[in-house]
C-alpha positions in Angstrom: 16.2 -62.0 -69.4 15.5 -65.6 -68.4 13.7 -68.2 -70.3 10.5 -68.2 -72.3 10.4 -72.0 -72.3 12.6 -74.1 -70.1 11.8 -77.4 -71.8 12.8 -76.1 -75.2 15.8 -74.1 -73.7 14.4 -71.0 -75.3 15.5 -67.7 -73.9 13.2 -64.7 -73.7 13.7 -61.7 -75.9 12.0 -58.4 -76.6 9.4 -60.1 -78.8 8.4 -62.8 -76.3 4.7 -62.6 -75.6 3.4 -62.9 -72.0 0.0 -63.0 -70.3 -0.7 -59.5 -68.9 -3.4 -60.4 -66.4 -5.5 -57.5 -65.3 -3.7 -54.9 -67.5 -6.3 -56.4 -69.9 -8.9 -54.4 -68.0 -7.6 -51.1 -69.4 -8.1 -52.5 -72.9 -11.7 -53.5 -71.9 -12.4 -50.1 -70.5 -11.2 -48.5 -73.8 -13.5 -50.9 -75.7 -16.4 -49.8 -73.5 -15.7 -46.2 -74.3 -15.4 -47.0 -78.0 -18.9 -48.6 -77.7 -20.2 -45.4 -75.9 -18.8 -43.3 -78.8 -20.6 -45.5 -81.3 -23.9 -45.1 -79.3 -24.0 -48.7 -78.3 -23.8 -48.1 -74.6 -23.7 -45.3 -72.0 -22.1 -45.1 -68.6 -25.6 -45.0 -67.1 -26.8 -48.2 -68.9 -28.1 -50.6 -66.2 -26.8 -54.2 -65.9 -30.3 -55.6 -65.9 -30.6 -54.7 -69.6 -28.3 -57.6 -70.2 -28.1 -59.7 -67.0 -31.1 -59.3 -64.7 -30.3 -62.4 -62.6 -27.3 -60.6 -61.0 -28.2 -59.2 -57.6 -28.8 -55.4 -57.7 -28.7 -55.5 -61.6 -31.4 -52.8 -61.7 -29.0 -50.5 -59.7 -25.6 -51.4 -61.2 -24.4 -49.2 -64.1 -21.7 -49.7 -66.7 -19.8 -47.0 -64.7 -20.1 -49.1 -61.5 -18.6 -52.1 -63.3 -15.7 -50.0 -64.7 -14.7 -48.5 -61.4 -15.4 -51.5 -59.1 -18.3 -49.8 -57.2 -20.9 -52.5 -58.1 -20.7 -54.7 -55.0 -20.4 -57.8 -57.2 -18.2 -60.4 -55.6 -15.1 -61.5 -57.6 -15.2 -64.9 -59.2 -11.5 -65.4 -58.4 -12.5 -65.3 -54.6 -14.6 -68.4 -55.0 -13.1 -70.9 -52.5 -13.3 -73.6 -55.3 -11.9 -71.3 -58.0 -8.6 -73.3 -58.5 -10.7 -76.5 -59.0 -12.3 -75.2 -62.2 -10.2 -72.3 -63.5 -8.4 -74.5 -66.1 -11.7 -75.7 -67.6 -13.4 -73.9 -70.5 -16.5 -72.0 -69.3 -19.5 -70.7 -71.2 -21.1 -67.3 -70.6 -24.0 -69.2 -68.9 -21.5 -71.1 -66.6 -19.9 -67.9 -65.5 -23.1 -65.9 -65.2 -24.6 -68.6 -63.0 -21.5 -68.4 -60.7 -21.7 -64.6 -60.5 -25.5 -64.6 -59.9 -25.1 -67.0 -57.0 -22.8 -64.6 -55.2 -24.1 -62.3 -52.5 -23.8 -58.6 -53.1 -21.0 -57.3 -51.0 -22.4 -53.8 -50.7 -24.9 -51.5 -52.4 -23.8 -50.1 -55.7 -21.9 -46.8 -55.3 -21.5 -47.3 -51.5 -17.7 -48.0 -51.9 -15.1 -49.5 -54.2 -13.9 -53.1 -54.1 -11.9 -54.7 -56.8 -13.7 -57.5 -58.5 -12.8 -59.5 -61.7 -16.5 -60.3 -62.2 -17.1 -56.7 -63.2 -14.9 -57.0 -66.2 -16.0 -60.5 -67.1 -19.5 -59.0 -67.3 -18.3 -56.0 -69.4 -16.7 -58.5 -71.8 -20.0 -60.3 -72.3 -21.8 -56.9 -72.7 -19.4 -55.9 -75.4 -20.0 -59.2 -77.2 -23.7 -58.5 -77.1 -23.6 -54.9 -78.4 -21.1 -55.7 -81.1 -22.4 -59.1 -81.9 -18.8 -60.4 -82.1 -16.5 -62.3 -79.9 -14.3 -60.3 -77.5 -11.3 -61.4 -79.5 -12.7 -60.0 -82.7 -13.8 -56.7 -81.0 -10.3 -56.2 -79.5 -8.7 -56.9 -82.9 -11.1 -54.6 -84.8 -11.2 -51.7 -82.4 -7.7 -51.5 -81.0 -5.0 -53.9 -82.1 -5.4 -53.7 -85.9 -5.7 -49.8 -86.0 -2.7 -49.5 -83.7 -0.8 -52.3 -85.4 -0.3 -54.2 -82.2 0.7 -57.5 -83.8 1.7 -59.2 -80.6 -1.5 -58.3 -78.6 -4.5 -60.6 -78.6 -6.8 -62.6 -76.4 -4.8 -65.6 -75.3 -6.4 -68.9 -76.3 -4.1 -71.4 -74.6 -2.0 -72.0 -77.8 1.0 -73.2 -76.0 2.8 -74.2 -79.2 2.6 -70.7 -80.7 5.8 -69.0 -81.6 7.6 -67.0 -78.9 5.0 -67.5 -76.1 6.4 -67.4 -72.6 5.5 -70.3 -70.3 5.1 -69.6 -66.5 6.8 -71.7 -63.9 6.7 -72.4 -60.2 9.7 -73.9 -58.3 8.9 -77.1 -56.4 12.3 -79.0 -56.1 12.6 -78.1 -59.9 10.8 -75.8 -62.2 7.3 -76.9 -63.0 4.8 -75.3 -65.4 2.1 -73.3 -63.7 -1.5 -74.5 -64.3 -3.0 -72.4 -67.1 -6.2 -70.5 -66.5 -8.6 -71.1 -69.5 -8.9 -67.8 -71.4 -12.7 -68.2 -71.5 -12.9 -67.4 -67.7 -11.1 -64.0 -67.4 -11.7 -62.8 -70.9 -11.4 -59.0 -70.8 -10.6 -59.1 -67.1 -7.3 -60.9 -67.6 -6.8 -63.1 -70.7 -4.9 -60.8 -73.0 -1.3 -61.6 -74.2 1.1 -58.9 -75.2 4.7 -57.6 -75.1 6.0 -54.5 -73.2 6.5 -52.7 -76.5 2.9 -53.2 -77.6 1.7 -52.1 -74.2 3.6 -48.8 -74.3 2.4 -48.1 -77.9 -1.1 -48.7 -76.6 -1.0 -46.4 -73.6 0.9 -43.7 -75.5 -1.8 -43.8 -78.2 -4.5 -43.7 -75.5 -3.0 -40.6 -73.8 -2.5 -38.9 -77.1 -6.3 -39.1 -77.8 -5.7 -41.5 -80.7 -8.2 -44.1 -79.4 -11.0 -42.4 -77.5 -12.1 -38.8 -77.3 -10.4 -36.5 -74.9 -13.5 -36.2 -72.7 -13.6 -40.0 -72.4 -9.9 -40.3 -71.5 -10.6 -37.7 -68.8 -13.4 -39.8 -67.5 -11.1 -42.9 -67.4 -8.4 -41.0 -65.6 -10.7 -39.3 -63.0 -10.1 -41.1 -59.7 -12.1 -41.9 -56.6 -10.1 -43.7 -53.9 -7.5 -44.4 -56.6 -10.1 -46.1 -58.8 -10.6 -44.7 -62.3 -12.5 -46.3 -65.1 -10.1 -49.1 -66.1 -7.1 -47.1 -64.7 -5.4 -46.7 -61.4 -3.2 -44.0 -59.9 0.3 -45.4 -60.1 2.6 -42.8 -58.4 6.3 -43.4 -58.3 9.0 -41.5 -56.5 6.8 -38.4 -56.2 5.8 -38.5 -59.8 2.1 -38.8 -60.9 1.6 -42.0 -62.9 -1.5 -43.7 -64.3 -1.9 -47.3 -65.4 -2.8 -50.8 -64.3 -1.0 -53.9 -63.0 -1.9 -57.6 -63.4 -1.2 -61.1 -62.2 -2.3 -64.5 -63.6 -0.8 -68.0 -63.5 2.5 -66.7 -62.1 2.8 -63.9 -64.7 3.1 -60.3 -63.3 2.7 -57.2 -65.3 2.7 -53.4 -64.9 1.9 -50.6 -67.3 2.3 -46.9 -66.3 2.4 -43.6 -68.1 3.6 -40.3 -66.5 1.6 -37.8 -68.6 3.5 -34.7 -67.5 6.9 -36.2 -68.4 5.5 -38.1 -71.4 7.2 -41.2 -70.2 5.7 -44.7 -70.2 6.9 -48.1 -69.2 5.8 -51.7 -69.2 7.2 -54.6 -67.3 6.1 -58.3 -67.7 7.6 -61.3 -66.0 
């Protein structure tokens, strides 16, 4: 329902592609487990192997990044974030910002959601695969599953059937667009509801990662799994993730017992 593009008077349809925000994190977590299965990483690999300048890097593990128990502050909480989020950033730019932040708590002391965790995981994946995050996503997930509408968004606003996002200020105005280089695997993926449900169905059918790794992803402490959250609904046990970026909102949930999944993006 509604419009994909108000200026072009283009209505949305089932093939309209939307930014999915932090639902991207589930894709990134899957990529991490693919790397683990390919012996490129382990859950116990320390952050200082890649980024020693981050505080507590000698104590923070890949698992801490996955389940938000690292204590690393979130880039998106930077009071000046909205002054630079539309500008392309390099790995060094973002790493410098992350390294400047104080540790919020000792690793494993508690859980606190932080986009920085998944930005760092994106860079780690690029290092171990020696490819861009976009290429890794394509090679490891979207091509094997034939997810033709799922990819890392690269601000191609003229691409076919891409939804624009708007805010109402006396009339509809386009939302400022976060540059994809900032959230990467924490929030920069574009997809459709159909592709998302194909993805989560394949994940929970053990078609992407091994059963023991899916079990690790879906083992929860304080609702935090490894790239997944508990998503209960009306007394039913659901698992998935939600997201928000640039006015887009998304939700992806599977109910394993009922073998039902759904995705909503607006």
